[in-house]
C-alpha positions as a printed Julia matrix, in Angstrom:
284×3 Matrix{Float64}:
  10.46  -258.75  -162.8
  10.96  -262.26  -162.8
   8.52  -264.6   -164.48
   8.38  -267.17  -161.64
   7.26  -265.64  -158.56
  10.07  -265.3   -155.83
   9.86  -267.42  -152.88
   9.36  -265.28  -149.76
   8.26  -268.13  -147.45
  11.47  -267.92  -145.51
  10.48  -264.77  -143.74
   7.89  -266.45  -141.41
  10.32  -266.16  -138.61
  10.33  -262.59  -138.44
   6.52  -262.54  -138.77
   6.14  -264.56  -135.71
   8.76  -262.53  -133.81
   7.35  -259.26  -134.63
   3.95  -260.32  -133.9
   5.01  -261.19  -130.26
   6.69  -257.9   -130.13
   3.48  -256.07  -130.92
   1.73  -258.11  -128.36
   4.39  -257.87  -125.72
   4.17  -254.07  -125.97
   0.46  -253.6   -125.71
  -0.2   -253.0   -129.35
  -1.97  -256.14  -130.2
  -4.77  -258.73  -129.17
  -4.54  -261.98  -127.53
  -4.86  -264.24  -130.19
  -1.57  -262.66  -131.8
   0.56  -264.25  -129.18
   1.77  -267.42  -130.61
   4.22  -270.03  -128.67
   6.9   -269.92  -131.46
   6.74  -266.16  -131.54
   7.11  -266.25  -127.73
  10.04  -268.47  -127.93
  11.93  -266.3   -130.51
  11.28  -263.21  -128.64
  12.5   -264.31  -125.31
  15.55  -266.47  -126.76
  16.75  -263.12  -128.41
  16.24  -261.08  -125.26
  19.72  -261.39  -123.99
  21.16  -260.33  -127.26
  18.42  -257.34  -127.39
  19.79  -256.25  -123.9
  23.43  -256.25  -124.75
  22.57  -254.31  -128.08
  20.55  -251.68  -126.12
  23.37  -251.08  -123.8
  26.2   -251.02  -126.36
  24.36  -248.96  -129.27
  21.65  -247.24  -127.8
  19.11  -249.38  -129.54
  18.2   -252.85  -130.67
  16.06  -254.67  -133.1
  12.89  -254.09  -130.79
  13.67  -250.36  -130.64
  13.7   -250.16  -134.43
  10.46  -252.51  -134.79
   8.52  -250.04  -132.42
   9.8   -247.05  -133.88
   8.73  -248.35  -137.41
   5.32  -249.45  -136.28
   4.14  -246.37  -134.33
   5.39  -244.13  -137.1
   3.52  -245.88  -139.68
   0.36  -245.88  -137.51
   0.57  -242.01  -137.17
   1.07  -241.62  -140.92
  -2.05  -243.95  -141.75
  -3.88  -242.15  -139.19
  -3.18  -238.83  -140.92
  -4.11  -240.32  -144.17
  -7.57  -241.26  -142.96
  -8.41  -238.15  -140.83
  -6.87  -235.58  -142.99
  -6.96  -236.82  -146.62
 -10.08  -238.93  -146.59
  -8.57  -242.57  -147.23
 -11.16  -245.27  -146.6
  -9.19  -248.3   -148.02
  -5.8   -249.63  -146.91
  -3.99  -252.65  -148.39
  -1.33  -254.08  -146.17
   1.11  -256.29  -147.96
   3.13  -259.03  -146.14
   0.83  -258.38  -143.12
   2.02  -261.19  -141.16
   0.7   -260.93  -137.61
   0.28  -257.3   -137.53
  -2.45  -256.02  -135.26
  -2.84  -252.79  -137.48
  -5.87  -253.81  -139.38
  -7.81  -255.09  -136.35
  -7.03  -251.88  -134.3
  -7.93  -249.46  -137.29
 -11.03  -250.87  -138.18
 -12.23  -250.68  -134.74
 -11.1   -247.04  -134.36
 -12.43  -246.14  -137.9
 -15.62  -247.92  -138.7
 -15.74  -246.37  -142.17
 -12.36  -247.98  -143.03
 -11.99  -251.03  -145.63
  -8.7   -252.81  -144.29
  -7.45  -255.7   -146.72
  -4.5   -257.67  -145.25
  -2.42  -259.94  -147.59
   0.25  -262.46  -147.2
   1.57  -265.73  -148.61
  -1.27  -268.46  -148.34
  -0.21  -270.16  -145.44
   0.35  -267.09  -143.38
  -3.03  -265.48  -144.77
  -4.62  -268.75  -143.65
  -3.03  -268.6   -140.25
  -3.92  -264.82  -139.83
  -7.69  -265.45  -140.72
  -7.82  -268.1   -138.04
  -6.51  -265.74  -135.4
  -8.9   -263.07  -136.44
 -11.56  -265.47  -136.14
 -11.11  -265.69  -132.5
 -11.75  -261.96  -132.01
 -15.5   -261.27  -131.27
 -15.12  -257.63  -132.24
 -13.5   -258.11  -135.58
 -14.94  -255.76  -138.11
 -16.49  -257.28  -141.19
 -14.5   -254.46  -143.18
 -11.25  -256.24  -142.3
 -10.54  -258.84  -144.75
  -7.51  -261.3   -145.53
  -6.45  -262.42  -148.76
  -3.36  -264.55  -150.16
  -0.78  -262.86  -152.25
   2.67  -263.21  -153.51
   4.01  -259.94  -153.94
   6.33  -260.91  -156.89
   3.83  -262.71  -158.69
   3.06  -261.02  -162.15
  -0.34  -262.56  -162.99
  -2.84  -264.91  -161.36
  -4.94  -264.77  -158.07
  -2.01  -264.31  -156.01
  -0.72  -260.98  -157.96
  -0.76  -257.68  -156.75
  -3.19  -256.75  -159.65
  -5.81  -259.16  -158.58
  -5.53  -258.3   -154.71
  -5.63  -254.6   -155.41
  -8.58  -255.01  -157.99
 -10.8   -256.03  -155.07
 -10.49  -252.49  -154.02
 -12.8   -249.55  -155.05
 -10.69  -247.7   -157.95
 -12.85  -245.05  -157.53
 -11.34  -243.98  -154.08
  -7.85  -243.17  -152.73
  -5.72  -246.04  -151.47
  -2.94  -246.4   -148.87
  -0.61  -249.44  -149.25
   1.75  -250.62  -146.55
   4.63  -253.07  -146.69
   6.18  -253.47  -143.25
   9.16  -255.6   -142.63
   9.25  -257.06  -146.41
  11.64  -254.86  -148.57
  15.0   -255.35  -146.86
  14.96  -259.16  -147.37
  15.58  -258.64  -151.24
  18.35  -256.87  -153.03
  17.69  -253.56  -154.71
  17.36  -254.89  -158.11
  14.69  -257.48  -156.83
  12.46  -255.06  -154.76
  12.75  -252.16  -157.43
  10.79  -254.26  -159.77
   8.04  -254.8   -156.96
   8.28  -250.9   -156.44
   7.73  -250.38  -160.29
   5.0   -252.77  -160.42
   3.44  -251.29  -157.3
   3.52  -247.86  -158.94
   1.61  -249.21  -162.06
  -1.12  -250.76  -159.72
  -1.39  -247.28  -157.78
  -2.12  -245.47  -160.82
  -5.37  -246.83  -161.17
  -6.52  -244.83  -158.1
  -7.34  -241.28  -157.96
  -4.72  -240.68  -155.27
  -2.3   -243.46  -153.73
   0.19  -243.56  -150.77
   2.7   -246.29  -150.35
   4.46  -246.47  -146.91
   7.3   -248.97  -146.37
  10.02  -249.29  -143.78
  13.68  -249.15  -145.0
  17.07  -249.02  -143.28
  19.65  -246.77  -144.72
  23.0   -247.88  -143.68
  25.39  -244.7   -143.67
  28.83  -245.63  -144.77
  30.5   -243.49  -142.19
  28.25  -244.57  -139.44
  30.13  -245.52  -136.3
  28.05  -248.88  -136.22
  28.63  -249.56  -140.01
  30.56  -252.93  -139.48
  28.08  -254.04  -136.53
  25.22  -253.56  -138.98
  26.71  -255.56  -141.57
  27.5   -258.45  -138.95
  23.91  -258.24  -137.84
  22.42  -258.21  -141.38
  24.24  -261.48  -142.17
  22.95  -262.96  -138.99
  19.25  -262.18  -139.67
  19.63  -263.26  -142.88
  20.95  -266.61  -141.75
  18.16  -266.98  -139.41
  15.51  -266.07  -141.72
  17.2   -267.76  -144.67
  16.9   -264.76  -146.61
  19.34  -262.1   -148.12
  19.1   -259.03  -145.96
  20.05  -256.05  -147.87
  20.5   -252.31  -146.77
  19.66  -250.55  -149.88
  20.63  -246.78  -149.67
  23.29  -244.72  -148.05
  21.39  -241.71  -147.08
  17.84  -240.36  -146.94
  18.41  -238.24  -150.25
  19.49  -241.17  -152.06
  16.33  -243.15  -151.22
  14.23  -240.21  -152.08
  16.0   -239.51  -155.55
  15.85  -243.41  -156.27
  11.91  -243.8   -155.65
  11.31  -240.7   -157.73
  13.61  -242.16  -160.38
  11.2   -245.09  -160.47
   8.14  -242.72  -161.13
   6.67  -242.03  -157.86
   5.32  -238.39  -158.13
   6.2   -237.26  -154.42
   8.55  -239.02  -151.87
   9.35  -238.1   -148.38
  11.56  -240.07  -145.93
  10.56  -239.87  -142.17
  12.87  -240.24  -139.5
  11.59  -241.57  -136.06
  13.74  -239.04  -134.12
  11.62  -236.1   -135.68
   8.47  -237.62  -134.02
   9.9   -238.18  -130.42
   7.96  -235.42  -128.98
   4.79  -236.51  -130.88
   4.69  -240.42  -130.56
   5.12  -242.77  -127.62
   8.16  -244.52  -129.36
  11.59  -245.54  -127.81
  14.42  -243.44  -128.49
  17.64  -244.42  -129.9
  21.06  -243.11  -128.84
  22.21  -241.33  -132.13
  20.59  -241.44  -135.31
  17.91  -244.14  -135.64
  18.5   -246.89  -138.26
  14.93  -247.1   -139.49
  13.24  -244.8   -141.85
   9.49  -244.72  -143.39
   9.62  -243.86  -146.92
   6.36  -242.36  -148.22
   5.75  -242.24  -151.96
   2.81  -240.99  -153.36
   1.13  -241.42  -156.74
  -1.42  -238.79  -158.08
């Protein structure tokens, strides 16, 4: 990992966009509706409509697929595996912590993001009269190796005697594979301190023979330009993703395809194979 923390501040555009996406689809609370997020959301609506018609799916489709699927996996971990503490890194304006601490009063939920976003999230949560006192917000830089912004420091505020579930949603594809691999290795070493740990992340495998391969590469460049980041598709198949994460030392890895959950979750369908996946990597 680099000695100097990597600057991730340019991702705030997508944090605002996705935050409004959750709100617009009934997954969030009113304070999470921001003016700038609404501007981004409605400005892209014509392009989203074209994408839906031409390709059978668009950015909003993939956002909702991944969000509902992560919710489902978190809920299973709480109800079936006794998880009582969750850390969500690069939380942005996600409503998940707010919703889940209301649904599960025993749950400790720690949201973490860059200092400016963490401060903004704390102010928004303060507007909610039914916010749980078990929902906390802390600043973090996912690539800091030491100090108060490091993963070690933030994770160190959790109970090391209890299982933990860690989420990164909408983060990893803004970094090339070498860079994000450093984070994944670092995360694995932190998770080893807990009796059981589950890590969930979204990812976008780009099949080289996919009929929309060229379209997705164009969209990658467009999104990277808007967010001032290097958007990267890391894997060419689900098996490749599984093998790679196992090679980093994760004990058990499973890749979830939204298509396998169409009959169980209220998620939009893609025409053909969805582009988004949820990687579930365990440390036991």
